[in-house]
N, C-alpha and C positions, 0 to 999 in steps of 0.2 A: 332351530333343529337341534336335538340333543347331540352331544359329541363327547369323544374321549379327549381329555386334555389335562394339563397340569393344574393343580390347585395353587392359588396364591393367597388363600384365605388364612386368617389368623384365628387361633382359639385361645381362650383364657383358662388357666389352671386353677385360679382362685378368684372368686367374685369379690371377696373382701379385700384382697390385695389390690385388685384392679380398681376398685372403688376408691381406695385410699390414694392411689397414684394419680388417677384421672381427676378426682375430686367429686364429692357428692353433689354440689350445686350444678356442675356440668352435666352429670348423668341425670339429675332431676329434671333438667330442661327437656331431655328426651322423654322421660316418663310423662311429663305434662303434655307435651305436644302430640306425642303418638298414643297417649292414653294407654300405657302399658300396665299390665297386671303385676309384674314383678321387676325387681332390679335386674334380674338375669336377662329379661327381654330388652331393657334399656341398654345393657352392655352390648347385646347383639346388634342393636340399632347403631350404637356408637361405632362398632366394627364395620357395619354397612357404610356409614358415612366415610370412614377411612378408605374403604375400597373405592367408593365413588370418587373421592378426592384424588386417589392415586391415578385413576383412569383419566380424569379431567386434566391432571398435571401433564400427562403425556400429550393429550390433545392440544392443550394450550401452548405447549412448548414449541410445537411445529409452527403454529400461527405466529408466535412471538418472533421466532427466527426469520420466518418469511417476511413479516412486516418490517423488521429492522433492516434486513438486507435490501428490501425493495425501496425503502425510503433512502437508505444510504446510496444506492445506485442512482436513483432519480436526482437526488440533490447533488451528487458528485458530477453527473453529466451536465447538469445545468451550470454549476459554478466553475467547472473546468472547461466550459465551452466545448463539450463533447470529447474532450481529450482523455478523460479517465473515468472509470466506474468506481474508483476508490480515491477520493480527494478530501482534503481538509475543508469541506464546505461549511462546517460550523465556525471556523475562523473567518471565512469570507462573509458570514452572516452574523458575526458576533454582536454587532450593534443592535440588531433587531431581535436577538434571542431574549427570552424571559430570564430573569435573574436566577430562577431555580434551575433552568437548563444550563446556564453558564456555570453554576456551582457544581453541577454533576460532572461536567467536562473537566473542570479544575480538579475535582476530587480524584478522577481517574489519573490525571497527570501527576498529581501529588503523591499518589501511591507508589510511583516509580520515578523518583527524582533523578535527574541526570540522564534519563533515557529519552531519546527522541522517538516517541511512539508513532507507529504508522496509523493511517486512518482506520484500517481494519481493526487494529488493536484497541483503539479508543472506542469505536462503535460497538465492538463485541463486549465491552465492559460496562456499557450503559444499561440501566434497568428498563424494564417494560414501560414504566411510567414516563420515561423521557419522550417516547415516540408520539403518543396522543397529543401531548403539548405542542410538539413540533408541527403536527398536522393541523391542529386547530388554530395555529397562529401564523400560518403561511401568509406571505405578502399577496394581496389580491392580484398583483401583476403576474406572479408566478404560480398561483394556485392551480389554474387549469392544466398547465404543463406538468407540474409535479404530481398532482393527484391522478391524472390520466396515466402517468407512468407508473405510479405506485400501485394503483388499482386498475390495471388495464382491462379487466373483465367486469368492472362495475358498470351497471346500466348507464350511469352518467357519462362514462368514458366513451360511449358510442358517439357522443357529440361533446367533445372535451370542453367547449365553451360553457357548458352547463355548470361546471365547477366554479365558474367565476362569480356566480350569484352567492353572496355571503350567507343568506338565509338557507338556501338549498344546500350549500356546502356544510353548514353546521348540522343540519338535520341528517344529512347523509353520513356524517362522521360520528353520530351518536353511538354507533356500535363499538367504536374503539374505546370510548369512555366506559361503557357498560362492561366490556371485557376486561378493562384495566381494574375496575372495582371488584369484579369477580376473582381475578387473579390475586388481588390483595387479600381477599378473604381466604382463598386457598392457601396462600403463603403463611397466613397467621393461624392455620388449623382451626378455622371457625366452622360451626355447623353449616354445611352447605344447603341444608333444607330450609333454613330460616331466611325468608325473603321479605324485605321491605317493599313498599309500593315502588313500582318502576315508573319513573318520571322522565319525560323527554328533556334532555339536557339543554336543548336550545330554545324551548318554548315557555319557560317560566315554571314556577313551582306548582301551578294548578294543572298542568298537562300530565295527567296520570294515564299511563299506558296499561299497567296491570296493578291490581290491588295487592296488599300484603298477603302472603301465604297464611292460611288458617288451618289447613288440613293436610294430611299425607298426600292426598290426590293433588292439591294445589302445588305442593313441593315437587312432586314428580313431573307435573306439567311444566313448571318453571325450569327444572333441570334439563328436561328434554329439549325445551326451547333453547337453552344455552348451548347444548350440544350441537344443535343445528346451526346456531349463530356462529359458533367457532368455525364450522365447516364452510358456511356461506362466506364468512369473512376471508378465510383462506382461499376460497375459490375466486374472490375478487382479484387476488394476486396471481394465483397459479392454479389452473384447472386440474392439472395432473395431480398435484399435491392434494387438492380437494378430494379427488377420487380415491387416492391412496389412503387418506384418513378414514374414509367411510368403510374401508375394508380392513382397517388395522385391528389387531387382536383386542386392544383395550376398548375400541369402539364397539366391537361385538359384545364385549363384556358389559359395557354401559347399557346396551340394548336390553340386557336382562336385568341388571341392577336397578334400572329406572322403570320397573314394573311393580305392580302390587305383589306378584309372586316372588320377585327378587327381594323385596323388602321383607316379606314373610319368612323367607329362608333364613335370613339373619336374625330376625326378631325371635324366631323359634329355635335359634342356635343350631340350625341344620345345614350350615354353610361348610362345615368340615365333614369329611367322609365318615360314613358309619364304620365302626370297628371291624365288622365282619367282612372277610374277603371272599368274593364269590368266584365260582368257576364259570367259564363261558356258558355252560349248560344252565346253571342256576340263574345266571344273568338273563338269558333269553326267556326262561320260564317266568321270572319275576319282573320283567321289564315294565309292564303296565303299573304294577304296584310301586316300583322304584320311582317311576316318573311322578306318580301321584303323591308319594311321600316328599318329593322335592328336596332330596338330599343326595350328595355325591356318594358313589360307591366304588370300591376297589375291585378290579377283576384280574384274576391271575390264572395263567395256564403254564405249568412247568416253570421255566425261568423268565417268562414274559409276563409283564403286568401293566396295567393302565388304570386311569381314573376316569370314570364316567360321570360327567356333570350334566344333569338334565336342565334344559331350558324351561 
């Protein structure tokens, strides 16, 4: 539904300067993939990718925090014998941790020499990549208890013993590795529309779930799938947070950005409000044309103004 809201879009004052800063090879990848007619269109699509990245960053941040805290709580309760929800469980399991996981914990401690860091301080300093490794290398003895605690709303947790099957467990945890890979791409400012073949992490190199993206439609499908995956993954941990994410402002913005109309608005550089400011009467009279044009407009009456962004 169309709405009045603030704009968070960026515009460029000089195509030549923007091209020099971002680099021609990077912009040419947009021209080739989206089959643009001009460099101006490629720049618009680059800005679209930036908006999508910003929204996904917010979406993923809540999942990352929920995952980290849920694992920390479950591991703490197990290794403190139910005495504490915040315990140095990584020290208790040090011998079984991967070397990469040990290194990350040591790095956190070395950044603050002489300080006795609390479990919460250490856990909050560990990167997203730490957690899928922990989950995928749980002891078979503890896997059912830990995973049913971490993902209490996951279908397998209805009968927690299902988590004890190694093959079932690896397949069920594939989503954590996929979201980790996506987050890495996001952090490195990569083009989010560029997708390789999606392969099942647990079933060998030949298990292709989705082919590489070839078209704009393919990319939008894959991005919408990831948006849903973030929400479903969050829902495995906390259903209320899942519902909150679906109604978040950036999620509503993603709903539009991940449509053909959303891409077209940026491609045609109509993502920034038209220069003309309309009165409420002019706005009502031109409403249909404004929506068809697919460009935000400013509306002002006396000292009150707003920005109308059509969906």
